[in-house]
VOZAVO-265567 format. One record per residue: residue in one letter; x, y, z of N, C-alpha, C in turn. Coordinates in pm, 1 decimal. Example, Ala and Ser with C-alpha at 12.3 -4.5 7.8 and 13.67 -1.06 7.14 Angstrom:
<vexmis>
+---+----------+----------+----------+----------+----------+----------+----------+----------+----------+
| r |     n.c1 |     n.c2 |     n.c3 |    ca.c1 |    ca.c2 |    ca.c3 |     c.c1 |     c.c2 |     c.c3 |
+---+----------+----------+----------+----------+----------+----------+----------+----------+----------+
| A |   1319.0 |   -569.0 |    780.0 |   1230.0 |   -450.0 |    780.0 |   1320.0 |   -330.0 |    780.0 |
| S |   1285.0 |   -225.0 |    708.0 |   1367.0 |   -106.0 |    714.0 |   1290.0 |      3.0 |    787.0 |
+---+----------+----------+----------+----------+----------+----------+----------+----------+----------+
</vexmis>
This chain:
<vexmis>
+---+----------+----------+----------+----------+----------+----------+----------+----------+----------+
| r |     n.c1 |     n.c2 |     n.c3 |    ca.c1 |    ca.c2 |    ca.c3 |     c.c1 |     c.c2 |     c.c3 |
+---+----------+----------+----------+----------+----------+----------+----------+----------+----------+
| M |     83.8 |   -117.4 |      0.0 |      0.0 |      0.0 |      0.0 |     88.9 |    124.5 |      0.0 |
| V |     62.3 |    216.1 |    -91.5 |    138.1 |    340.2 |   -102.6 |     60.7 |    449.2 |    -29.2 |
| V |    127.5 |    515.9 |     62.8 |     65.7 |    625.2 |    137.2 |    119.9 |    755.7 |     82.2 |
| Q |     30.3 |    838.7 |     33.9 |     71.6 |    968.1 |    -21.1 |     96.3 |   1063.9 |     94.2 |
| T |    212.3 |   1128.0 |     93.0 |    243.7 |   1221.5 |    200.5 |    229.3 |   1366.7 |    156.1 |
| R |    253.2 |   1395.0 |     32.0 |    242.2 |   1532.8 |    -18.1 |     96.7 |   1564.1 |    -50.3 |
| L |     59.7 |   1685.9 |    -23.6 |    -75.1 |   1731.8 |    -56.4 |    -74.1 |   1797.4 |   -194.1 |
| S |   -179.4 |   1774.2 |   -269.9 |   -194.0 |   1842.7 |   -398.9 |   -232.2 |   1988.5 |   -371.7 |
| D |   -222.9 |   2071.8 |   -474.0 |   -261.4 |   2212.0 |   -458.3 |   -407.2 |   2224.5 |   -415.4 |
| D |   -495.1 |   2142.2 |   -472.9 |   -636.7 |   2146.2 |   -434.6 |   -655.7 |   2105.8 |   -288.2 |
| E |   -583.9 |   2004.6 |   -243.9 |   -593.9 |   1962.2 |   -104.0 |   -543.3 |   2071.6 |     -9.9 |
| I |   -434.0 |   2136.4 |    -47.8 |   -380.0 |   2245.7 |     33.9 |   -483.4 |   2357.0 |     44.7 |
| D |   -545.5 |   2392.6 |    -67.1 |   -648.8 |   2497.0 |    -65.3 |   -763.3 |   2459.4 |     27.7 |
| R |   -809.8 |   2334.1 |     20.3 |   -921.3 |   2290.3 |    105.1 |   -882.7 |   2290.0 |    253.1 |
| V |   -760.8 |   2246.6 |    284.7 |   -716.1 |   2242.6 |    424.5 |   -707.3 |   2384.2 |    481.6 |
| F |   -642.3 |   2474.8 |    408.6 |   -629.7 |   2610.9 |    460.2 |   -765.5 |   2680.7 |    468.3 |
| H |   -852.9 |   2654.4 |    372.1 |   -988.3 |   2711.1 |    379.1 |  -1060.3 |   2657.4 |    502.4 |
| A |  -1048.7 |   2528.7 |    527.2 |  -1115.9 |   2468.4 |    642.7 |  -1063.4 |   2524.8 |    773.6 |
| L |   -934.6 |   2548.6 |    780.4 |   -873.6 |   2597.7 |    903.9 |   -884.4 |   2749.5 |    919.9 |
| A |   -938.7 |   2817.4 |    820.3 |   -947.9 |   2963.0 |    825.0 |  -1053.6 |   3013.4 |    922.3 |
| A |  -1149.1 |   2928.6 |    959.2 |  -1257.3 |   2971.4 |   1048.2 |  -1235.2 |   2915.7 |   1189.0 |
| A |  -1251.4 |   3002.4 |   1288.2 |  -1229.6 |   2963.4 |   1428.6 |  -1322.3 |   2849.3 |   1470.6 |
| T |  -1447.3 |   2852.6 |   1425.4 |  -1541.4 |   2746.3 |   1462.1 |  -1493.9 |   2612.0 |   1408.8 |
| R |  -1446.4 |   2609.9 |   1285.1 |  -1399.0 |   2483.4 |   1227.6 |  -1274.0 |   2434.8 |   1300.1 |
| R |  -1184.1 |   2527.3 |   1336.2 |  -1065.8 |   2485.5 |   1413.2 |  -1107.8 |   2426.4 |   1546.5 |
| D |  -1210.4 |   2483.4 |   1609.4 |  -1257.3 |   2430.6 |   1737.2 |  -1324.6 |   2294.6 |   1719.4 |
| I |  -1402.4 |   2279.6 |   1614.5 |  -1463.8 |   2148.5 |   1586.7 |  -1355.2 |   2044.9 |   1564.3 |
| L |  -1251.8 |   2080.3 |   1489.1 |  -1141.3 |   1987.8 |   1465.5 |  -1072.5 |   1951.4 |   1596.5 |
| R |  -1048.9 |   2050.9 |   1681.4 |   -986.4 |   2024.5 |   1811.6 |  -1069.3 |   1925.1 |   1891.5 |
| R |  -1200.1 |   1944.2 |   1893.2 |  -1288.8 |   1851.7 |   1965.0 |  -1284.3 |   1712.0 |   1902.7 |
| A |  -1278.3 |   1707.9 |   1769.1 |  -1275.2 |   1578.5 |   1699.6 |  -1142.4 |   1507.1 |   1719.8 |
| I |  -1036.5 |   1581.2 |   1746.4 |   -907.5 |   1519.4 |   1777.0 |   -912.9 |   1455.7 |   1915.4 |
| E |   -979.0 |   1524.7 |   2008.5 |   -987.2 |   1475.9 |   2146.1 |  -1073.3 |   1350.7 |   2158.2 |
| A |  -1185.3 |   1347.5 |   2085.1 |  -1277.7 |   1232.9 |   2093.9 |  -1376.5 |   1238.7 |   1978.2 |
| E |  -1438.0 |   1125.7 |   1951.4 |  -1542.4 |   1120.7 |   1850.0 |  -1668.9 |   1185.3 |   1907.8 |
| H |  -1737.1 |   1266.3 |   1826.7 |  -1858.3 |   1336.1 |   1869.9 |  -1966.0 |   1320.8 |   1764.9 |
| S |  -2090.2 |   1324.2 |   1810.3 |  -2199.7 |   1331.0 |   1714.3 |  -2211.5 |   1475.6 |   1668.1 |
| V |  -2262.5 |   1493.5 |   1548.1 |  -2282.7 |   1628.9 |   1496.8 |  -2381.9 |   1702.1 |   1587.5 |
| S |  -2480.5 |   1630.4 |   1640.5 |  -2577.2 |   1691.8 |   1732.2 |  -2509.0 |   1744.3 |   1857.1 |
| A |  -2419.0 |   1666.2 |   1914.7 |  -2346.8 |   1710.4 |   2034.5 |  -2259.0 |   1831.3 |   2002.2 |
| L |  -2195.5 |   1829.5 |   1886.5 |  -2115.1 |   1945.0 |   1846.5 |  -2203.1 |   2068.9 |   1832.9 |
| A |  -2318.9 |   2053.0 |   1772.4 |  -2408.1 |   2166.8 |   1749.9 |  -2451.1 |   2230.4 |   1881.8 |
| R |  -2468.6 |   2150.9 |   1985.2 |  -2508.3 |   2205.2 |   2115.3 |  -2398.2 |   2293.0 |   2176.5 |
| A |  -2275.2 |   2274.6 |   2133.7 |  -2163.5 |   2349.5 |   2190.9 |  -2148.4 |   2489.1 |   2130.5 |
| Y |  -2223.6 |   2519.9 |   2026.1 |  -2206.6 |   2647.9 |   1956.3 |  -2337.3 |   2725.3 |   1952.7 |
| D |  -2323.4 |   2856.1 |   1949.9 |  -2438.9 |   2944.1 |   1942.9 |  -2474.2 |   2968.0 |   1796.5 |
| M |  -2512.1 |   2859.8 |   1731.2 |  -2552.7 |   2866.2 |   1590.4 |  -2645.3 |   2748.8 |   1563.3 |
| S |  -2707.4 |   2748.6 |   1449.3 |  -2802.6 |   2643.3 |   1416.1 |  -2731.4 |   2510.5 |   1388.8 |
| F |  -2807.6 |   2403.3 |   1399.1 |  -2757.2 |   2270.8 |   1366.2 |  -2707.6 |   2269.6 |   1222.0 |
| A |  -2783.8 |   2332.8 |   1132.4 |  -2746.8 |   2335.4 |    990.1 |  -2613.4 |   2406.5 |    969.5 |
| A |  -2588.1 |   2512.9 |   1045.1 |  -2460.8 |   2585.0 |   1032.0 |  -2344.5 |   2497.0 |   1076.2 |
| V |  -2363.2 |   2423.7 |   1186.0 |  -2258.1 |   2332.7 |   1232.3 |  -2236.9 |   2221.7 |   1129.9 |
| Q |  -2345.6 |   2170.6 |   1073.3 |  -2333.8 |   2067.7 |    968.1 |  -2249.9 |   2118.6 |    852.3 |
| K |  -2268.8 |   2244.4 |    814.1 |  -2191.5 |   2301.5 |    703.4 |  -2043.4 |   2309.8 |    740.2 |
| H |  -2013.2 |   2349.2 |    863.5 |  -1874.1 |   2352.7 |    907.9 |  -1813.0 |   2211.9 |    904.0 |
| V |  -1888.4 |   2114.6 |    949.6 |  -1841.6 |   1976.2 |    947.7 |  -1817.7 |   1930.8 |    803.9 |
| A |  -1906.6 |   1970.8 |    713.4 |  -1891.6 |   1932.7 |    572.2 |  -1763.2 |   1990.9 |    512.2 |
| V |  -1729.2 |   2114.2 |    549.5 |  -1605.5 |   2175.5 |    499.3 |  -1484.4 |   2097.9 |    551.2 |
| L |  -1486.0 |   2064.4 |    680.1 |  -1375.9 |   1986.3 |    738.8 |  -1366.4 |   1847.8 |    674.7 |
| E |  -1480.9 |   1788.4 |    647.4 |  -1482.3 |   1656.0 |    583.5 |  -1429.9 |   1665.1 |    440.1 |
| A |  -1469.5 |   1767.8 |    367.3 |  -1421.8 |   1785.8 |    229.3 |  -1270.8 |   1805.7 |    225.4 |
| A |  -1217.0 |   1866.6 |    330.5 |  -1071.9 |   1886.4 |    339.6 |  -1000.3 |   1760.0 |    385.0 |
| G |  -1076.6 |   1660.4 |    427.5 |  -1017.0 |   1534.9 |    472.2 |   -968.1 |   1539.2 |    616.0 |
| L |   -996.9 |   1647.5 |    686.6 |   -947.2 |   1661.0 |    823.4 |  -1028.6 |   1581.3 |    924.6 |
| I |  -1156.0 |   1555.9 |    891.1 |  -1237.8 |   1471.1 |    976.7 |  -1305.9 |   1364.2 |    892.9 |
| I |  -1343.8 |   1259.2 |    961.2 |  -1415.9 |   1148.5 |    898.6 |  -1552.4 |   1141.1 |    965.9 |
| K |  -1656.1 |   1131.2 |    884.4 |  -1792.3 |   1122.0 |    936.8 |  -1845.4 |    982.2 |    906.7 |
| R |  -1910.1 |    924.4 |   1006.9 |  -1968.9 |    792.0 |    985.7 |  -2107.3 |    788.1 |   1049.1 |
| A |  -2189.3 |    700.3 |    997.6 |  -2324.3 |    684.6 |   1050.8 |  -2325.2 |    575.1 |   1155.7 |
| E |  -2394.5 |    602.6 |   1263.0 |  -2421.5 |    500.4 |   1364.2 |  -2567.4 |    517.4 |   1403.4 |
| G |  -2650.4 |    430.1 |   1346.9 |  -2794.0 |    447.0 |   1365.4 |  -2837.5 |    575.9 |   1298.3 |
| R |  -2907.3 |    657.9 |   1373.5 |  -2954.2 |    786.3 |   1318.8 |  -2853.3 |    898.5 |   1337.3 |
| E |  -2750.0 |    872.9 |   1411.8 |  -2651.1 |    977.6 |   1438.5 |  -2537.5 |    974.7 |   1338.0 |
| R |  -2477.7 |   1091.7 |   1318.1 |  -2356.8 |   1104.0 |   1237.5 |  -2244.4 |   1140.8 |   1333.4 |
| L |  -2144.2 |   1055.5 |   1338.5 |  -2031.4 |   1075.6 |   1428.7 |  -1910.7 |   1124.8 |   1350.2 |
| V |  -1836.7 |   1216.3 |   1409.8 |  -1717.7 |   1269.5 |   1344.6 |  -1596.8 |   1250.4 |   1435.2 |
| R |  -1485.4 |   1222.8 |   1369.3 |  -1357.1 |   1212.1 |   1439.1 |  -1251.0 |   1266.3 |   1344.8 |
| A |  -1140.7 |   1307.0 |   1401.9 |  -1031.3 |   1360.0 |   1321.3 |   -965.8 |   1248.0 |   1241.6 |
| D |   -912.1 |   1283.0 |   1126.3 |   -834.9 |   1188.7 |   1046.3 |   -686.6 |   1217.0 |   1070.6 |
| P |   -621.8 |   1135.4 |   1154.2 |   -482.0 |   1163.4 |   1188.2 |   -388.4 |   1161.0 |   1067.6 |
| A |   -421.0 |   1083.2 |    966.0 |   -334.2 |   1076.6 |    847.8 |   -332.6 |   1211.0 |    773.9 |
| M |   -449.6 |   1270.9 |    756.0 |   -455.0 |   1400.0 |    685.6 |   -394.3 |   1510.0 |    771.8 |
| I |   -415.9 |   1503.9 |    900.4 |   -356.3 |   1603.4 |    989.2 |   -203.7 |   1592.7 |    982.2 |
| A |   -152.8 |   1471.7 |    976.2 |     -7.1 |   1451.8 |    963.9 |     44.2 |   1506.9 |    831.4 |
| R |    -31.6 |   1489.0 |    724.6 |      9.3 |   1541.6 |    594.6 |     11.1 |   1694.6 |    595.9 |
| A |    -91.3 |   1755.2 |    658.3 |    -96.0 |   1901.2 |    668.5 |     18.9 |   1951.8 |    755.6 |
| R |     47.2 |   1881.1 |    862.5 |    158.0 |   1917.8 |    950.8 |    291.3 |   1910.1 |    876.1 |
| A |    308.2 |   1807.8 |    793.4 |    431.6 |   1793.5 |    714.7 |    446.3 |   1910.3 |    616.2 |
| L |    336.5 |   1953.5 |    557.6 |    339.9 |   2068.9 |    468.0 |    386.9 |   2192.8 |    543.7 |
| L |    329.3 |   2216.3 |    660.8 |    368.1 |   2332.1 |    740.1 |    513.5 |   2321.9 |    784.9 |
| A |    559.4 |   2201.9 |    813.6 |    700.1 |   2182.8 |    852.1 |    792.1 |   2218.3 |    736.2 |
| R |    752.8 |   2184.9 |    611.9 |    834.1 |   2221.9 |    495.5 |    839.5 |   2373.6 |    479.4 |
| Y |    725.6 |   2440.9 |    500.5 |    724.4 |   2587.2 |    494.2 |    813.2 |   2645.0 |    603.9 |
| E |    805.1 |   2589.8 |    723.2 |    888.2 |   2638.6 |    833.2 |   1036.6 |   2621.5 |    800.9 |
| E |   1071.4 |   2506.4 |    746.2 |   1210.7 |   2480.2 |    709.0 |   1259.4 |   2581.0 |    605.4 |
| M |   1175.5 |   2608.9 |    507.0 |   1211.2 |   2705.0 |    402.9 |   1234.5 |   2843.3 |    464.1 |
| W |   1144.6 |   2888.9 |    551.5 |   1158.8 |   3021.5 |    611.1 |   1276.9 |   3027.9 |    706.4 |
| R |   1301.5 |   2921.3 |    781.6 |   1417.9 |   2920.9 |    870.5 |   1548.3 |   2931.7 |    789.8 |
| A |   1554.0 |   2864.5 |    675.0 |   1672.8 |   2873.1 |    589.1 |   1690.8 |   3016.4 |    537.7 |
| R |   1581.0 |   3080.8 |    501.9 |   1589.5 |   3219.3 |    454.6 |   1636.4 |   3311.8 |    566.9 |
| I |   1584.9 |   3292.2 |    684.6 |   1625.6 |   3374.9 |    799.3 |   1772.2 |   3351.0 |    831.6 |
| D |   1817.1 |   3225.3 |    824.8 |   1958.3 |   3194.8 |    848.9 |   2047.4 |   3266.2 |    748.0 |
| R |   2006.2 |   3267.1 |    620.3 |   2084.6 |   3337.3 |    517.6 |   2087.8 |   3487.2 |    543.9 |
| L |   1973.9 |   3542.4 |    586.5 |   1967.9 |   3684.3 |    618.1 |   2057.7 |   3716.1 |    738.0 |
| D |   2053.4 |   3631.3 |    841.0 |   2141.9 |   3650.0 |    957.2 |   2288.6 |   3648.7 |    914.4 |
| A |   2324.3 |   3557.3 |    825.5 |   2463.0 |   3548.3 |    779.0 |   2502.4 |   3675.3 |    705.0 |
| L |   2413.9 |   3726.3 |    621.3 |   2443.2 |   3850.3 |    548.7 |   2458.2 |   3968.5 |    644.4 |
| L |   2373.8 |   3975.4 |    743.9 |   2378.8 |   4086.7 |    838.0 |   2499.1 |   4080.2 |    931.4 |
| S |   2551.4 |   3961.8 |    952.0 |   2665.6 |   3948.8 |   1042.4 |   2799.5 |   3968.5 |    971.2 |
| E |   2797.5 |   3979.6 |    839.8 |   2921.5 |   4005.6 |    766.3 |   2973.2 |   4144.0 |    801.5 |
| D |   3105.0 |   4159.7 |    799.2 |   3168.4 |   4288.2 |    828.5 |   3138.7 |   4384.0 |    713.5 |
| P |   3066.2 |   4492.2 |    743.2 |   3029.2 |   4583.6 |    635.4 |   3138.2 |   4683.1 |    596.8 |
| S |   3247.3 |   4688.3 |    674.2 |   3350.3 |   4787.0 |    642.5 |   3422.1 |   4747.3 |    513.5 |
| P |   3442.9 |   4845.3 |    427.9 |   3508.5 |   4813.6 |    299.4 |   3657.5 |   4786.2 |    321.6 |
| E |   3710.3 |   4707.3 |    234.4 |   3854.2 |   4677.3 |    237.9 |   3929.4 |   4804.5 |    199.3 |
| P |   4040.4 |   4833.6 |    268.0 |   4117.8 |   4952.7 |    229.0 |   4173.9 |   4934.8 |     88.2 |
| I |   4173.1 |   5043.8 |     16.2 |   4224.8 |   5042.2 |   -120.3 |   4374.3 |   5071.6 |   -114.0 |
| A |   4452.5 |   4986.1 |   -172.1 |   4597.8 |   5004.2 |   -174.2 |   4633.0 |   5102.1 |   -284.0 |
| H |   4706.9 |   5206.9 |   -249.2 |   4750.7 |   5303.6 |   -348.0 |   4895.7 |   5275.3 |   -382.6 |
| E |   4932.4 |   5307.8 |   -504.5 |   5070.4 |   5289.0 |   -544.3 |   5157.6 |   5384.0 |   -464.3 |
| G |   5263.6 |   5334.9 |   -414.1 |   5357.5 |   5415.7 |   -340.3 |   5326.7 |   5416.0 |   -191.9 |
| D |   5225.3 |   5347.2 |   -146.7 |   5197.4 |   5340.2 |     -2.3 |   5285.6 |   5241.6 |     64.4 |
+---+----------+----------+----------+----------+----------+----------+----------+----------+----------+
</vexmis>
């Protein structure tokens, strides 16, 4: 079985869109801690059940949570594989920026004084 670790551009767009809203980040946090029914999640927010369902749908479309049916309830839990892939993407961005900062630090620490110019007869 081949496990894809890199995210496609479309997946990156969906993940960042999903994480752009505070409510969705909170739903994801709750789903990481434990599996919850959409009804239980809806009770935790000052919004309609339908609004929470839409937030859950965005997270599900991004692959950050998995929704399953159990009887009449829909249960959601975080997808650790997708979260790991998103984390790896952010780690690559962090590595890139740290390298740029290191290069900038090196440039700034160079001695800025010009070399003396040797004149003939000195």
